[in-house]
N, C-alpha and C positions, 0 to 999 in steps of 0.2 A: 573508533567505531564501536568497540566492544562496550564502552560506557553507554553509547546511544542505544544499543540493542537492549541492554539491561534496563534503561529508563523506559523504553517503549514496552517492554515486557512486564513492567510493574503494573499494578492495578490502576494507579493514577495515570500512567502513560497510556494504557489501553483506553481508559475513559477519554483522555484528551484526543487520542487518535480517532476514536469513534465519533466524538463530537465534531472534529474537523471534517471528517468524512460526511457526516450528516449535513453540516453547513454547506459544504461544497455541492452536494447533491441537490439541496434545496435551491442554491443559487443557480445552478445550471439548468434546473427544471423550469425556471421562470420563462414565459413565452418570449420576452424581449431578448433574453440571452440565447435561447435556442435558435432564434432567427439569424444570429451572427454566424457566418461561415468560419470554419476553422482552417487555418492555412495548412498546405500540404506538408511543409517541413515539420510542423508540430505533430501532425498525425503520424508521419514516418518515424519520428523519434519515439512517440508513444508505442507504436507497434513493435519497434525494436526492443524497447524496454520490457514489454509484456512477453515477448518471445524468449527472453532469457530465462534459464532455469532459476528456481528459487534456491537460495543458499541458507542453510541452517548452520548456525555456529556450532562448533564441536562441543562447546560447553553445555549445550542443551540437548545433545544427542542422548538417546536412551541406550543403556547397556543390554536391554532386553529386545528380543526379536519376536515378531508375530509368527515366524515360521516354526517356532519350537512346539 
């Protein structure tokens, strides 16, 4: 998992992620795709995933605090 995080945090990984995000948003914004209903199980899984807190790997944590 650590290797995947490093790859996504690289400049090329960020461009790839952003490109995939844009492609997905363009695809789902098409009228014929928007007309297709989403099943309840997929929506429940997505809501559960979005409700989880984000996890920042310790190797990327800053030693500095904004409270100083």
